[in-house]
Structures are given as C-alpha cells and as structure tokens.
N, C-alpha and C positions, 0 to 999 in steps of 0.2 A: 734486254728490253722485255723479252717474253717472260722471264722470271719475275721482273718487277710488276708486270701487268697482272700476272697470276696472283702475286701477293696482294696487290691493290684490290683485286676482285674478292679475294678471300676475306680481307679486312672489312670491305664494304658489306659483304654478306653477314659477317659476325656482328657488325654494328646494327644492321637491320633486325637481326634475330633478337639481340638483347633489348632493343628498343621496343619490340613487340612483346617481349616477355615481361617487361617491367610492370605493366598494369596488373598482371596476375598477382603480384606481391603487394598491391595496394599502395604503391609508392608515388603514383602519379595522380594529381588532382584532375577530376573530370572537367572538361571545358563546356562552354555554353552550347556547343553543337549536340551534345549528348542528350539533352532534354528539351522538350517543347514547353517553354515557360512564357507566361504573359509578362513577367517582371522584366524591367529594363536592366536591373542589376540584382545579383543574388550571390550568396555565399553560404557554405556549410563548413563549420570549423569544429575540430575536436576540442571540447571544453577543457580537457586536461593538458594536452600538449600544445594547443594552439595551431595544430597542423590544418592547413586548408585542404578540404576534400572535394569541394566544388567551387567554381568561380565563374562569374559572369559580370564583367564591367565592375569589379569590386573596388576600384579606385576612382570611379566616376563620381563626381560630386552631385548629390541629389538632395531634394528636400526630404527630411525625415518625418514630417508631420508629427503625430503624437508619440512616436517612438522617442522623441525628445525627452519625454517624462521619465525615462529610465534614469537619466542623469539627475533630474529633479528629485526623484525618490532616493537615489544614492546619497545625495547631499543632505536630505532630510534625516535619513537614518544615521548619518555621521554627526549632525549638529543638534538633533533634537531627540529627546527620550520618547519612546512609543506611547507611554502613558501620560506624557506632558499635555496640559490643556493650553490651547492657544485661542485667541480671540480674532475673528476675521477683521482685517483692516478695511477701512472705508474706501480705500483706493482699488479694491478688488472688483473687477468687472465681470458681468455675466455674458459670456459669448460662446457660440458653438456648443459642443457637448459640455454639459455641466451637471453638477449635483445640486444646483439651485441654493447655494449658500447665501447667507445674508450678512450685511454689515453688523458687527457686534455679536455674531453667533459664536458660541464656544464649542470647540471640537477637541476630542482627544486625538493626538497626532496619528495614532495607528488607524483610526477610522478615516481620517482625512487621506491617508496614504492608500487605503482601499478605494476611496472615491477617486483618487488620482489614477491608479493603475488599472483597476478592473472596470470602472465606469468611465474612465478617460476624462475626468472632470478638469476642464481648462481653468475654472474658477478655483479649484483646489490647488492647482499648480501655482497660481498667483498668490493665494493665501500663504502657501509655504515659502514662496520666494520672498515676500515682504517680511515674514517672520524671521527668516534666516539671514537674508542679505540687507534688509532695510529698504532696498529699492530693486527694481527689475534689472537695472544696469549693473549694479554691484553683484547681484546673484548670477547674472550671465557671465561675468568675469570668473566667478567661482566655477561655473559649469565648464567653461573652456579649460580652466586649469585642471579640473577633474578628468576631463576627456584626455588631455595630454598625458596625465599621470597613468592612464590606462593604456597608453601607446597609440592613441588616435592622433594622426598627424594632419588630417585634412578636414577637421571639424570646427565649426564656429557657430555659436548660439547667440540669438538676439532676443529670445523670450523663453520662458520656462515650460511652454506647452506645445510649441510646434506650429502655431497658427502662422499662415503666410501673410503677415501684414505688409501693406505697401511701404516700401523703404527698407524692408528687412529681407530683401531677396538673397542676401548673403548668409542667411540661416541655413547652412548646408552641412552635410556629412557624407560618408561613403559606406558601402556595405561592409568593407573591411573594418572601418573604425567602429561601427555599431556592434560588430561581432566582438571586437576587443573590449569595448566598454561593457557589454553584457557578460562576457567571460569573467570580468572582475566583479560585476554586480552580483552574479550568482554565487559568489563565495559567502555572501551575507545570508544567514538563515532566515532572518525576518523578511528580507527581500524575496527569497524563494517561497516563503509561506504566502505572502501577499499575491504574487503574480500567478501562483498555481491555484488560487481559490476560484471556484466557479461562481460562488455567490457570497454576499456579505450583507449584513443588516447593520446600519448605523443607528444606534438608539436615539430616541427623541432628545432634542437639545433645548436650550432656552428659547429657540426661535422656530423650531420645526418639529413635526412628528417624525417617527422613525422613517428611515429611507432604506428600501430594499434594492440592492445592486446586483446586477448580473454581469459576468465577465464578457467583454466584447470579443475576446479570443475564442471563436467557436471551435477551434481545434481541441479545446479542452473538454467540451461537453456536448456538442450538437451531433446527435445520431441520425437525425432526419436527413435523407439525401438531398443534394442540391444539383439542379440541372444548370450547366454552365456552357455557354457558347462563346467562342472567341476566335480571333483570326480574321483575315480579310476574305474577299470573295474566293480567292484561289486556295487559301489554306484554312477556310472556315471549318471549325471543329466543334462538336457538341459532346460533352462528357457528363456523366452523372457520378457524383462522388459523395462520400460521407465525410464531413469536416473533422469529426472527432478522430484523434490519432493516438494510438496506443503508446503510452509513456510520455505524453506531452506534459510539461511542467511549467509552461509560461510562453511568452513573456509579455509582449505589448503590441497592440494594434496601432495603426495610424492611417489617416485618410484626409486628404484635402483635394480640391479640384485640380490643383497644379502638381501635387505630390503623387496623386494616384493612391492605390491601395498599398499599404505597407504592413509588414508583420515581422517582428523579431520573435523567433520561437526558440524553445529549448526542449529537448527530448532526453529522457534517461531510460535507456533500454538495457535492463539487467546489468547496470553498472557502467555502461558506455554512455557518456553524456556528450550530446552534440548541440551546437548553437547554429541557428540559421537566420538569415536576413533576406527578405525580398523587398525591393523598392520599385515603385512605379508599376505595380500590377493593377488588378481590378478589385472591386469590393469583395466579390466572392473568389476571384482568381488568386488572391493572396493566400487563401487557405488551400486551394488546389495546388498552387506552386509549392507551398511549404511541404505538403504531404508527398508530392512527387520527389522533392529533393531528398527527404528522409528515406523514402522507399529505395531510391536508387543508391544512395550512399551506404545504407545498412546492408543492402543486398550484395553490393560489389566490394565493400571494404571491410566488412565485419562478418563474423560467424557466431552462431548461437549454439550453446551446448546446455542441455537439460541436466541439472545436477540432482534435484529432488523432484520427483513426479507428484502430481496431484493425487492425494489419497495414500501416499507412501507411508508405511508405518515407521515411526521415529522412536518409539519406546513405550513402556508401560509406567503408569503413575499410580501409586497407592491411593485408595479412596477410604477415608475414615468414615466409619458407621454406614458403609454402603452395603447394598445387597450382594455385591461381589467385591473382592479385595482390590482389584486393579481396573483401570480404564486404559484403553489403547489410544495413544496420541498419533494422529496422522496429519500430513501436510494439507492445508486447506487449498493451496494453489501450487502450481509449478514454480520452482525456483531455478533460474537459469543464469548463465553468464554470457555476455556478449563481448567478444574480444576482436582485435584486429586480425584479419585473415593472414595466414602465412607466418604468424609469430610462434607457432608451436604450441604444444599442450602446456597450459599454465599450472602451477601448483595450487590446487583448490583445497580450501578448508571449509568444512561445514560444522556449524555449532547449533546444537539443540538445547534450548534453555527452557526449564519448567520447574515448578515447585516440586518438592519431594513428595508431598501429600496434598490431597484435595479433600474438602468436606462434601459429603453427600447432601443433597442430590447433585448430580452432574448431568447436564443436558447434552444430547447429541449435537455436535457442531459448535459447542461452547469453546471459546478460546481458552486454552490451558497452557500455552507456551509459545515460543517463537523459534523460527529456523532462519539462520543467517548463513550466507555463502560468501566467503572471502577469497580474494587472490592476494596473498601476502597479508597486509593489514588493511587492505581496501575492501570495504563492504560493497559487494557487487549486486546482491539480490537478497530479498528476505520475504518470508511469508509466515502466517500464523500456523501454529499447531493446534488442532482442534480435537475434541473427543469423538471417537469413532461411533460410540454407542451411548445411550442414556444409562445412568446408574442411579437407581432410586435409593432412598434411605432404607437401611436394612432393619431387621427385627432387634429385639433386646440384646441378643448375643453379639450383634455387630459392634457394640460398645467395647467389646473385648477383642475386636479384630477378627471375629469369626463370621465369615460370609453366610448368607442365607442358606445356600445349598448344603454347607457343612452343618449349620445349625439344624436343618431339617433332618440330616442323618443322625445328629445327636439326639434330637427329639424322638426319632423313631427307635433308636437304640435304648434310650431311657424308658420309653413306653413298653418296649418288648421286655426289658429287664423287670419292670414293675409287674407286667402281666405274668412273667414266669414266676416271680416271687409269690404273687397272689395265687397263682395256680398251684404252686407247691404247698403253700399254706392251706389252700382249700383241700388239696389231696391229703395233707397230713391230718387235718381236722376230721375229714371224712373217714379216714382210716381208723382214727381213734374211736369215733362214734361206732363204726362198724364192729370194731373189736369189742367195745363195751357191750354192744347188743349181743354179740356172739357169746360173751361170758355170761351175760344174764340168761341167755337162752340155755346155755349149758347147765347153769345153776338150777334153773327152773326144771330142767329135765331130770337132774339128779334128785331134786326134791320129790318129783313125781314118782320116780322109780322107788325111792325110799318109802314113800307112803303105801305103795302097793306090795312091798315085801312082807312075808309071814313073820309073826312075833312069837318068840319062844316063851315057854311057861314062866321061866325065871323073870324075863323082861316084863311079862304081863303082870306078874305079882308085884314087881317094883312099882309099876305105874299105878296099880290099885292102892298100894300102901301110901304112895305119895299123894294120891287123890284124897284119901281119908284124912291124912294129916292136914 
C-alpha cells in the first residue's frame, strides 16, 4: 500500500507540473478570467491555422449588429463585378446608419461596398441584397448558406445589415462563427482592401454630389486618446487609451441598443495574422477590448525578431549621369517576423529587389527598391529601400560614367599638362630669342673690333684703287 501511495503521489505531482508548463509553450488558450473585458463574448483566432488563442463565451448566441455586413460583402464580391454599375431598387429604405442613397441612383459596386463596410450603410446593404437575391428573404438564405460553408454552425440571418427589427430576434451568431466567417472573408484581396481603408470618396452620381466616407473602425486610424470608464460601483475602472492599433487591417464595427458595441478585427503583425471578435461591449469599450486582446495574445503566444533594421545598408546602385557613380540603398523601416513562441528558429530568407541603374538626380529618401522577408515561401514582412543620400546630376563627363570627383581630377591633370606644355614652349621661345640676341651681340662686337684694328699699306692701296675705279 505504501508503494502504491508513493507512486500515486509522484504521478499527481507530474501531472500538476506538466499542466503548469503547458502555457509556456503557447498550447493553451487564455480564458476569460485572464483579461478584464467589457465584452460579453470574445475570441482571438490565428487566421492561418484557426487555432483559438483566447475565448470568452465563444458559442453563446448574440446579436451581431452591423458585423452582419461581412457576409453581405462576401456575397457581393462573389456575385457582382467591382466595376459593375447597379441601379438602386425602389424598395431600399433609409434607416439607421446610411450613405443616403436614392431610388434610381447608379453606383459602381466597389463604391457601394465601401459605403457598406467603412461607413456601415444599411441602405447600401439592402441595395446589394436586392441586386443579388431579388428579395431580402432570398438573400438571407444565401447568407445562411455562406456562413455554413465557412464552418459557422450557430448563425442565422434575417436581414443583410444587422438591424434588430421586431420579429427578427433570431438574427443571431456567435463569436466563434464570426471569426470563422472572417477568416474566410480575409482570403479575398478586394475584401481586405476595402475593410482596411481609413477613408474613401464616392464620386458624384446621377443623383448626388460626391460622398466622403470615414471608417467607423477607429482602431485603424484614431491617435487621439479616449477616456473610458466601465464596471459597477465595486469594480469601477477608468482607463485612457489610444484606439489606433499597430498592424490593424480591418474589419467591421457594429452597434445597436440590444447588441451593444461589437467589433470584428484583424491584425497582421510581421506576418502573423490574428482575427478577433468582441460582442456586447460598449461604444468605446469595443476598441479597448480589441486592443487588450491583441496585446495579451501577442505578448504571451508570439515572439518578434528583427531581421532588417531601419537604416540598414542593403547595397549600392549605379547612378547614370550622377555626380557620383553609386547611391547606397538603406531600409526605410524595420522588417521583422512574428512567430509562435517555442517553435524554434525558423529559416528566414531576405530578398532585396532594385533596378540595376538609376537616372540622376536621385533624392535622399527616394524609394529605389524593396526588402521582403520570408519564412519558406510565406511573405512575413516588407519595407521599402530608399536612397541614403541625394545624388545630383553630374557634369559633361558623367555621360561617360565618370563621376564629378574623377572629372575634377582629370580637369586638373589636363590643366597642369597644358600649363607645362605652354611653359615649355615659352621657355623654348625665350631661349631662342636669348640666343639670337647673344649672336647679334657677338657679331656686333666682332664688327666693332674689326673697325678699330690697324690697316696695312697693301690693304690701304687696294681700298684706294677700288674707290677710284
């Protein structure tokens, strides 16, 4: 009995030890007790693997409010061309948040999708529903089918915009289902482009002037801090936070009096992509909750490694007709990778792409290439390569690939050579003149001496005879 008791105690201790060790390897999802959230339900999911990294009431059915429009947008991208023109049906109503569309107004589908997703236009949702399904009822059937195809098992839609109409109380979903739906939606590049836009302008139509839209997801753009107070008398808490979150790429806000504040988010941090859902939070609380979720998950389940530092030299590029022959390319920003903690060092590959030559002038900070960081074939991070210094256009010799500093040396050498030649020529001419003068002087001297010398009688007689002749 004593031996069995000892074995039992040892096994129990081993189980406790390994149970405590598991979270260190990022294998266990964080439960709701770990974070102080306003949201009634929340989830964080790895967008690539579908692994759940945080969960709170993720299968509790709740109203999705305007996050419903994620599915509306998915169906529109499947059934309509982005550049297709549609005419607003007369049955479209103006209610809640809208972009004030009018009966008979013509829209390009892409513009209507921006109105749907970043301005949360309920009227835009109905216009698309009538265009695709012919009726709201038929379109909602298509929405349910789409949700099930994404793996959502507890979702049912009664309208395309998420308004809580009387008699439509069964318009419900769960945090898990919304995460699965968004995971599928984010595979579409047009969807990603739309939901990550902070602003969009819809050009003037046949019924309206241009419309300027701003994304209701303040995690994408708002840098001004928000003061938030929440909790009851005993747990009352006041925080100050900045909604804008580094790496945020979407997705959709939602809010009604019964659904509360909702937000489906997506973050890409150096290649690691996460999807979050908060339901039943506050108007500002949904942004705070989302940021808290990402901070916690990224800190506890992921690690970041810098691969290329800001300002790091990547290479030199030749500059045609420049004052110097090359310009140095440096990284404009840091390029890093974010991977799951405890997975070991990945095989990282860095690619620097740039033209072989550039034409002068080149400005400091000008984009002259790109830097991409891969793990295997997956792009994890990228940044621009920029010129470290300004390179002005060079002088005439730069057309032959000769930089200005070398051209200056050539000019000096040629100048010195010309000066030497001229000096030598001057010295040569001066020498000849001097020698000529010396000869003349010697000749004159000889003549003078000859004139002063005595004349013999014979010579004198010859001169006289010559004179008489």
